[in-house]
C-alpha positions as YAML, in Angstrom:
chain: A
units: angstrom
residues:
- id: 1
  name: MET
  ca: [1.49, 50.08, -22.88]
- id: 2
  name: SER
  ca: [1.05, 48.26, -19.57]
- id: 3
  name: THR
  ca: [-1.42, 45.42, -19.17]
- id: 4
  name: PRO
  ca: [-4.62, 46.65, -17.51]
- id: 5
  name: SER
  ca: [-5.11, 45.66, -13.91]
- id: 6
  name: LEU
  ca: [-7.40, 42.70, -13.29]
- id: 7
  name: ASP
  ca: [-10.83, 43.49, -11.90]
- id: 8
  name: LYS
  ca: [-12.55, 40.26, -10.78]
- id: 9
  name: SER
  ca: [-16.11, 41.39, -11.31]
- id: 10
  name: ALA
  ca: [-18.87, 38.82, -11.49]
- id: 11
  name: PRO
  ca: [-20.97, 38.50, -14.65]
- id: 12
  name: PRO
  ca: [-24.40, 40.12, -14.66]
- id: 13
  name: ALA
  ca: [-26.80, 38.46, -12.24]
- id: 14
  name: SER
  ca: [-29.67, 38.64, -14.72]
- id: 15
  name: GLY
  ca: [-28.15, 35.88, -16.84]
- id: 16
  name: VAL
  ca: [-28.51, 37.99, -19.99]
- id: 17
  name: GLU
  ca: [-25.06, 38.93, -21.24]
- id: 18
  name: PRO
  ca: [-24.83, 42.58, -22.31]
- id: 19
  name: MET
  ca: [-23.56, 43.24, -25.80]
- id: 20
  name: VAL
  ca: [-21.12, 45.72, -24.25]
- id: 21
  name: ARG
  ca: [-19.95, 45.62, -20.65]
- id: 22
  name: ALA
  ca: [-17.43, 48.13, -19.30]
- id: 23
  name: GLU
  ca: [-16.06, 47.65, -15.80]
- id: 24
  name: SER
  ca: [-14.03, 50.43, -14.21]
- id: 25
  name: VAL
  ca: [-12.35, 51.33, -17.51]
- id: 26
  name: HIS
  ca: [-9.43, 53.74, -17.28]
- id: 27
  name: LYS
  ca: [-7.45, 55.27, -20.12]
- id: 28
  name: SER
  ca: [-4.57, 57.72, -20.03]
- id: 29
  name: PHE
  ca: [-2.45, 59.40, -22.67]
- id: 30
  name: GLY
  ca: [0.77, 60.16, -20.87]
- id: 31
  name: ALA
  ca: [-0.11, 62.29, -17.84]
- id: 32
  name: ALA
  ca: [-3.61, 63.00, -19.16]
- id: 33
  name: HIS
  ca: [-6.17, 60.76, -17.43]
- id: 34
  name: ILE
  ca: [-9.00, 60.62, -19.99]
- id: 35
  name: LEU
  ca: [-11.29, 57.83, -18.74]
- id: 36
  name: LYS
  ca: [-11.60, 57.59, -14.97]
- id: 37
  name: GLY
  ca: [-13.46, 54.41, -14.22]
- id: 38
  name: ILE
  ca: [-16.25, 53.96, -16.79]
- id: 39
  name: ASP
  ca: [-18.96, 51.43, -15.89]
- id: 40
  name: LEU
  ca: [-21.56, 50.81, -18.56]
- id: 41
  name: ARG
  ca: [-23.89, 48.09, -19.82]
- id: 42
  name: VAL
  ca: [-25.47, 48.05, -23.27]
- id: 43
  name: ALA
  ca: [-28.00, 45.29, -23.93]
- id: 44
  name: PRO
  ca: [-28.39, 43.46, -27.25]
- id: 45
  name: GLY
  ca: [-30.59, 45.56, -29.54]
- id: 46
  name: GLU
  ca: [-30.15, 48.70, -27.41]
- id: 47
  name: VAL
  ca: [-29.37, 52.13, -28.84]
- id: 48
  name: CYS
  ca: [-27.13, 53.91, -26.32]
- id: 49
  name: CYS
  ca: [-26.43, 57.60, -26.96]
- id: 50
  name: LEU
  ca: [-23.36, 59.20, -25.37]
- id: 51
  name: ILE
  ca: [-23.47, 62.94, -24.87]
- id: 52
  name: GLY
  ca: [-21.23, 65.43, -23.13]
- id: 53
  name: PRO
  ca: [-18.85, 68.32, -23.74]
- id: 54
  name: SER
  ca: [-15.82, 68.03, -25.98]
- id: 55
  name: GLY
  ca: [-12.93, 66.38, -24.17]
- id: 56
  name: SER
  ca: [-15.15, 64.37, -21.84]
- id: 57
  name: GLY
  ca: [-13.81, 61.02, -23.13]
- id: 58
  name: LYS
  ca: [-16.73, 59.88, -25.30]
- id: 59
  name: SER
  ca: [-14.77, 59.21, -28.48]
- id: 60
  name: THR
  ca: [-11.88, 57.68, -26.55]
- id: 61
  name: PHE
  ca: [-14.27, 55.26, -24.87]
- id: 62
  name: LEU
  ca: [-15.74, 54.31, -28.24]
- id: 63
  name: ARG
  ca: [-12.28, 53.60, -29.62]
- id: 64
  name: CYS
  ca: [-11.46, 51.45, -26.62]
- id: 65
  name: ILE
  ca: [-14.47, 49.22, -27.30]
- id: 66
  name: ASN
  ca: [-12.90, 47.90, -30.50]
- id: 67
  name: HIS
  ca: [-9.34, 48.16, -29.15]
- id: 68
  name: LEU
  ca: [-8.27, 51.03, -31.37]
- id: 69
  name: GLU
  ca: [-7.06, 52.37, -28.02]
- id: 70
  name: LYS
  ca: [-5.74, 50.11, -25.28]
- id: 71
  name: ILE
  ca: [-7.19, 50.59, -21.81]
- id: 72
  name: ASN
  ca: [-4.94, 50.99, -18.78]
- id: 73
  name: ALA
  ca: [-7.20, 49.39, -16.19]
- id: 74
  name: GLY
  ca: [-10.54, 47.66, -15.93]
- id: 75
  name: ARG
  ca: [-12.21, 45.39, -18.43]
- id: 76
  name: LEU
  ca: [-14.24, 45.69, -21.60]
- id: 77
  name: TYR
  ca: [-16.37, 42.89, -23.02]
- id: 78
  name: VAL
  ca: [-18.25, 42.67, -26.31]
- id: 79
  name: ASP
  ca: [-20.81, 39.87, -26.50]
- id: 80
  name: GLY
  ca: [-19.25, 38.27, -23.44]
- id: 81
  name: VAL
  ca: [-15.72, 38.22, -24.87]
- id: 82
  name: LEU
  ca: [-12.91, 40.22, -23.30]
- id: 83
  name: VAL
  ca: [-11.71, 42.92, -25.70]
- id: 84
  name: GLY
  ca: [-8.01, 42.86, -26.57]
- id: 85
  name: TYR
  ca: [-6.92, 40.41, -23.90]
- id: 86
  name: ARG
  ca: [-7.08, 36.77, -22.84]
- id: 87
  name: GLN
  ca: [-7.30, 35.76, -19.20]
- id: 88
  name: ARG
  ca: [-5.06, 32.97, -17.90]
- id: 89
  name: GLY
  ca: [-5.51, 32.38, -14.23]
- id: 90
  name: ASP
  ca: [-5.32, 35.78, -12.56]
- id: 91
  name: ARG
  ca: [-3.39, 37.44, -15.37]
- id: 92
  name: LEU
  ca: [-4.45, 39.19, -18.55]
- id: 93
  name: HIS
  ca: [-2.38, 38.69, -21.71]
- id: 94
  name: GLU
  ca: [-2.69, 41.01, -24.67]
- id: 95
  name: LEU
  ca: [-3.90, 39.36, -27.87]
- id: 96
  name: ARG
  ca: [-1.83, 39.37, -31.01]
- id: 97
  name: ASP
  ca: [-2.72, 41.88, -33.70]
- id: 98
  name: ARG
  ca: [-4.28, 39.17, -35.85]
- id: 99
  name: GLU
  ca: [-6.52, 38.04, -32.99]
- id: 100
  name: VAL
  ca: [-7.53, 41.64, -32.25]
- id: 101
  name: ALA
  ca: [-8.40, 42.16, -35.91]
- id: 102
  name: ALA
  ca: [-10.51, 38.99, -35.94]
- id: 103
  name: GLY
  ca: [-12.49, 40.20, -32.92]
- id: 104
  name: ARG
  ca: [-12.94, 43.62, -34.49]
- id: 105
  name: ARG
  ca: [-14.75, 42.15, -37.51]
- id: 106
  name: GLY
  ca: [-17.96, 41.93, -35.51]
- id: 107
  name: ILE
  ca: [-17.86, 45.63, -34.63]
- id: 108
  name: GLY
  ca: [-18.72, 48.25, -37.22]
- id: 109
  name: MET
  ca: [-17.46, 51.79, -36.70]
- id: 110
  name: VAL
  ca: [-18.46, 55.01, -38.43]
- id: 111
  name: PHE
  ca: [-16.23, 58.03, -37.84]
- id: 112
  name: GLN
  ca: [-16.74, 61.78, -38.04]
- id: 113
  name: ARG
  ca: [-14.77, 61.76, -41.29]
- id: 114
  name: PHE
  ca: [-15.85, 59.22, -43.83]
- id: 115
  name: ASN
  ca: [-12.47, 57.57, -44.54]
- id: 116
  name: LEU
  ca: [-13.62, 56.17, -47.89]
- id: 117
  name: PHE
  ca: [-11.04, 54.98, -50.40]
- id: 118
  name: PRO
  ca: [-10.96, 57.86, -52.92]
- id: 119
  name: HIS
  ca: [-9.87, 55.66, -55.83]
- id: 120
  name: MET
  ca: [-12.82, 53.26, -55.41]
- id: 121
  name: THR
  ca: [-16.46, 53.71, -56.35]
- id: 122
  name: ALA
  ca: [-19.16, 53.61, -53.69]
- id: 123
  name: LEU
  ca: [-19.87, 49.98, -54.60]
- id: 124
  name: GLU
  ca: [-16.20, 49.02, -54.44]
- id: 125
  name: ASN
  ca: [-15.80, 50.72, -51.06]
- id: 126
  name: VAL
  ca: [-18.64, 48.62, -49.64]
- id: 127
  name: MET
  ca: [-17.29, 45.41, -51.24]
- id: 128
  name: GLU
  ca: [-13.71, 45.83, -50.03]
- id: 129
  name: GLY
  ca: [-14.04, 44.50, -46.48]
- id: 130
  name: PRO
  ca: [-15.96, 41.31, -47.29]
- id: 131
  name: VAL
  ca: [-13.60, 40.48, -50.17]
- id: 132
  name: GLN
  ca: [-10.29, 41.29, -48.49]
- id: 133
  name: VAL
  ca: [-11.04, 40.39, -44.87]
- id: 134
  name: LYS
  ca: [-13.75, 37.73, -45.04]
- id: 135
  name: ARG
  ca: [-12.56, 36.29, -48.37]
- id: 136
  name: GLU
  ca: [-16.02, 36.40, -49.90]
- id: 137
  name: SER
  ca: [-16.36, 35.96, -53.63]
- id: 138
  name: ARG
  ca: [-16.53, 39.21, -55.54]
- id: 139
  name: ALA
  ca: [-19.90, 38.21, -56.98]
- id: 140
  name: ALA
  ca: [-21.45, 37.66, -53.55]
- id: 141
  name: ALA
  ca: [-19.86, 40.81, -52.14]
- id: 142
  name: ARG
  ca: [-21.06, 42.85, -55.13]
- id: 143
  name: GLU
  ca: [-24.63, 41.64, -54.73]
- id: 144
  name: ARG
  ca: [-24.75, 42.44, -51.02]
- id: 145
  name: ALA
  ca: [-23.00, 45.79, -51.51]
- id: 146
  name: GLY
  ca: [-25.65, 46.76, -54.03]
- id: 147
  name: ALA
  ca: [-28.39, 45.80, -51.59]
- id: 148
  name: LEU
  ca: [-26.75, 47.82, -48.81]
- id: 149
  name: LEU
  ca: [-26.40, 50.90, -51.00]
- id: 150
  name: GLU
  ca: [-30.09, 50.58, -51.78]
- id: 151
  name: ARG
  ca: [-30.80, 50.31, -48.06]
- id: 152
  name: VAL
  ca: [-29.06, 53.63, -47.40]
- id: 153
  name: GLY
  ca: [-30.76, 55.28, -50.38]
- id: 154
  name: LEU
  ca: [-27.77, 55.34, -52.72]
- id: 155
  name: ALA
  ca: [-28.45, 52.60, -55.26]
- id: 156
  name: ASP
  ca: [-28.12, 55.18, -58.03]
- id: 157
  name: LYS
  ca: [-24.67, 56.28, -56.79]
- id: 158
  name: ALA
  ca: [-22.97, 52.86, -56.89]
- id: 159
  name: ALA
  ca: [-20.59, 53.88, -59.71]
- id: 160
  name: ASN
  ca: [-19.74, 57.28, -58.22]
- id: 161
  name: TYR
  ca: [-16.41, 58.02, -56.57]
- id: 162
  name: PRO
  ca: [-16.32, 59.72, -53.14]
- id: 163
  name: ALA
  ca: [-15.33, 63.07, -54.68]
- id: 164
  name: GLN
  ca: [-18.57, 62.96, -56.68]
- id: 165
  name: LEU
  ca: [-20.70, 62.51, -53.54]
- id: 166
  name: SER
  ca: [-21.89, 64.99, -50.93]
- id: 167
  name: GLY
  ca: [-20.70, 64.63, -47.37]
- id: 168
  name: GLY
  ca: [-23.99, 63.09, -46.33]
- id: 169
  name: GLN
  ca: [-23.83, 60.60, -49.19]
- id: 170
  name: GLN
  ca: [-20.26, 59.68, -48.28]
- id: 171
  name: GLN
  ca: [-21.30, 59.06, -44.70]
- id: 172
  name: ARG
  ca: [-24.13, 56.80, -45.84]
- id: 173
  name: VAL
  ca: [-21.64, 54.84, -47.96]
- id: 174
  name: ALA
  ca: [-19.46, 54.56, -44.85]
- id: 175
  name: ILE
  ca: [-22.43, 53.12, -42.93]
- id: 176
  name: ALA
  ca: [-23.11, 50.64, -45.74]
- id: 177
  name: ARG
  ca: [-19.43, 49.67, -45.72]
- id: 178
  name: ALA
  ca: [-19.57, 48.95, -41.99]
- id: 179
  name: LEU
  ca: [-22.77, 46.93, -42.41]
- id: 180
  name: ALA
  ca: [-21.16, 44.85, -45.16]
- id: 181
  name: MET
  ca: [-19.10, 43.09, -42.48]
- id: 182
  name: GLU
  ca: [-22.35, 41.95, -40.81]
- id: 183
  name: PRO
  ca: [-21.49, 43.42, -37.40]
- id: 184
  name: LYS
  ca: [-23.30, 42.60, -34.18]
- id: 185
  name: LEU
  ca: [-22.46, 46.06, -32.81]
- id: 186
  name: MET
  ca: [-22.25, 49.46, -34.50]
- id: 187
  name: LEU
  ca: [-20.26, 52.36, -33.07]
- id: 188
  name: PHE
  ca: [-20.92, 55.88, -34.34]
- id: 189
  name: ASP
  ca: [-18.48, 58.66, -33.43]
- id: 190
  name: GLU
  ca: [-20.36, 61.92, -34.04]
- id: 191
  name: PRO
  ca: [-21.34, 60.76, -37.54]
- id: 192
  name: THR
  ca: [-23.08, 64.02, -38.46]
- id: 193
  name: SER
  ca: [-20.69, 66.56, -36.94]
- id: 194
  name: ALA
  ca: [-18.77, 67.12, -40.21]
- id: 195
  name: LEU
  ca: [-21.91, 67.55, -42.31]
- id: 196
  name: ASP
  ca: [-23.72, 70.65, -43.47]
- id: 197
  name: PRO
  ca: [-27.02, 70.95, -41.55]
- id: 198
  name: GLU
  ca: [-29.19, 70.13, -44.56]
- id: 199
  name: LEU
  ca: [-27.36, 66.80, -45.03]
- id: 200
  name: VAL
  ca: [-27.77, 65.54, -41.47]
- id: 201
  name: GLY
  ca: [-31.32, 64.27, -41.82]
- id: 202
  name: ASP
  ca: [-30.60, 61.57, -44.39]
- id: 203
  name: VAL
  ca: [-27.82, 60.07, -42.27]
- id: 204
  name: LEU
  ca: [-29.98, 60.09, -39.14]
- id: 205
  name: ASP
  ca: [-32.80, 58.43, -41.08]
- id: 206
  name: VAL
  ca: [-30.47, 55.54, -41.96]
- id: 207
  name: MET
  ca: [-29.44, 55.24, -38.31]
- id: 208
  name: ARG
  ca: [-33.09, 55.24, -37.21]
- id: 209
  name: GLY
  ca: [-33.70, 52.42, -39.66]
- id: 210
  name: LEU
  ca: [-30.88, 50.41, -38.10]
- id: 211
  name: ALA
  ca: [-32.34, 51.04, -34.65]
- id: 212
  name: ASP
  ca: [-35.76, 49.86, -35.84]
- id: 213
  name: ASP
  ca: [-34.12, 46.69, -37.18]
- id: 214
  name: GLY
  ca: [-32.69, 45.90, -33.73]
- id: 215
  name: MET
  ca: [-29.02, 46.73, -34.33]
- id: 216
  name: THR
  ca: [-27.07, 47.30, -31.11]
- id: 217
  name: MET
  ca: [-25.62, 50.80, -31.39]
- id: 218
  name: ILE
  ca: [-23.50, 53.15, -29.31]
- id: 219
  name: VAL
  ca: [-23.73, 56.66, -30.72]
- id: 220
  name: VAL
  ca: [-21.62, 59.62, -29.68]
- id: 221
  name: THR
  ca: [-23.79, 62.51, -30.77]
- id: 222
  name: HIS
  ca: [-24.86, 66.10, -30.30]
- id: 223
  name: GLU
  ca: [-28.17, 65.39, -32.06]
- id: 224
  name: MET
  ca: [-30.53, 65.49, -29.09]
- id: 225
  name: GLY
  ca: [-33.57, 64.92, -31.28]
- id: 226
  name: PHE
  ca: [-32.10, 61.64, -32.49]
- id: 227
  name: ALA
  ca: [-31.26, 60.62, -28.93]
- id: 228
  name: ARG
  ca: [-34.80, 61.41, -27.80]
- id: 229
  name: GLU
  ca: [-36.49, 59.59, -30.68]
- id: 230
  name: ALA
  ca: [-34.24, 56.61, -31.37]
- id: 231
  name: GLY
  ca: [-32.26, 56.10, -28.17]
- id: 232
  name: ASP
  ca: [-33.06, 53.53, -25.51]
- id: 233
  name: SER
  ca: [-30.57, 54.98, -23.06]
- id: 234
  name: LEU
  ca: [-28.77, 58.29, -22.69]
- id: 235
  name: VAL
  ca: [-25.39, 58.56, -20.99]
- id: 236
  name: PHE
  ca: [-23.98, 61.94, -20.03]
- id: 237
  name: MET
  ca: [-20.19, 61.94, -19.65]
- id: 238
  name: ASP
  ca: [-18.02, 64.73, -18.31]
- id: 239
  name: ASP
  ca: [-14.34, 64.79, -17.38]
- id: 240
  name: GLY
  ca: [-13.89, 61.07, -18.00]
- id: 241
  name: VAL
  ca: [-16.75, 59.78, -15.85]
- id: 242
  name: VAL
  ca: [-20.39, 58.81, -16.35]
- id: 243
  name: VAL
  ca: [-22.31, 61.55, -14.57]
- id: 244
  name: GLU
  ca: [-25.87, 60.49, -15.35]
- id: 245
  name: THR
  ca: [-27.69, 57.79, -17.29]
- id: 246
  name: GLY
  ca: [-31.33, 57.02, -17.96]
- id: 247
  name: ARG
  ca: [-34.05, 56.99, -20.57]
- id: 248
  name: PRO
  ca: [-33.40, 59.78, -23.09]
- id: 249
  name: ARG
  ca: [-36.73, 61.57, -22.71]
- id: 250
  name: GLU
  ca: [-36.43, 61.55, -18.92]
- id: 251
  name: VAL
  ca: [-32.82, 62.75, -18.81]
- id: 252
  name: LEU
  ca: [-33.44, 65.48, -21.39]
- id: 253
  name: ALA
  ca: [-36.63, 66.68, -19.72]
- id: 254
  name: ASP
  ca: [-35.56, 66.38, -16.09]
- id: 255
  name: PRO
  ca: [-31.80, 65.90, -15.59]
- id: 256
  name: GLN
  ca: [-30.93, 64.96, -12.03]
- id: 257
  name: HIS
  ca: [-27.33, 66.14, -11.86]
- id: 258
  name: GLU
  ca: [-26.26, 69.77, -11.91]
- id: 259
  name: ARG
  ca: [-23.52, 69.08, -14.47]
- id: 260
  name: THR
  ca: [-26.08, 67.48, -16.79]
- id: 261
  name: ARG
  ca: [-28.45, 70.44, -16.36]
- id: 262
  name: ALA
  ca: [-25.69, 72.93, -17.14]
- id: 263
  name: PHE
  ca: [-24.67, 71.06, -20.30]
- id: 264
  name: LEU
  ca: [-28.21, 70.61, -21.60]
- id: 265
  name: SER
  ca: [-29.06, 74.24, -20.97]
- id: 266
  name: LYS
  ca: [-26.41, 75.15, -23.54]
- id: 267
  name: VAL
  ca: [-27.28, 72.59, -26.24]
- id: 268
  name: LEU
  ca: [-31.07, 72.35, -26.13]
...
């Protein structure tokens, strides 16, 4: 993977550093150009919802934010820190895996599939990161894991294994597991897309609670009701570019771009 080209963009003039700042981000897989110059700002405490058709680059962009995918050009910052690279003079140098992992600790990610450890109980799944990565004592991690399971409405399922939980319950455990690392940013990659319709509401309720608590969130979603109610900004992506962005209610009610109108006419 080549080092991304250096884009000498100035920091935001407002003096308030965004939690996430993307500058002309490009990403390719072989000959497939997936992200074609993404520019985006997400403020601390903001809930940013990404919408768009399948294949538009939403999930790829999310994975680039925590360096699960390496960008080919541009820059990505989280809380003012360059993601995946260190700048020396006019050159960017890729960080070592250990340094990347350390930076990733402050970013929680919830996937479409729950990725829970099947041989661990719900409580043990939530404890695992703090104990193994942050070297917390098991007693402290157990206490906080219990509190987080209560927060997501699953205090009574602490001793259950993933196979004994519904999809919606597993996803709520996955959210609690991400929160156990005390992230400053949460990324959600279509967290309800694998759920039966009747299980979606409980997961969205937990996410609304996080939004109310001021958690910075970027959510790839097809749940337009959630975007309208809980989102601070709505970003419509198509074919690897940001087509339109604005306040969710305004974009959903009166999209300005023809591509946005065509997409929303099919999903609303």
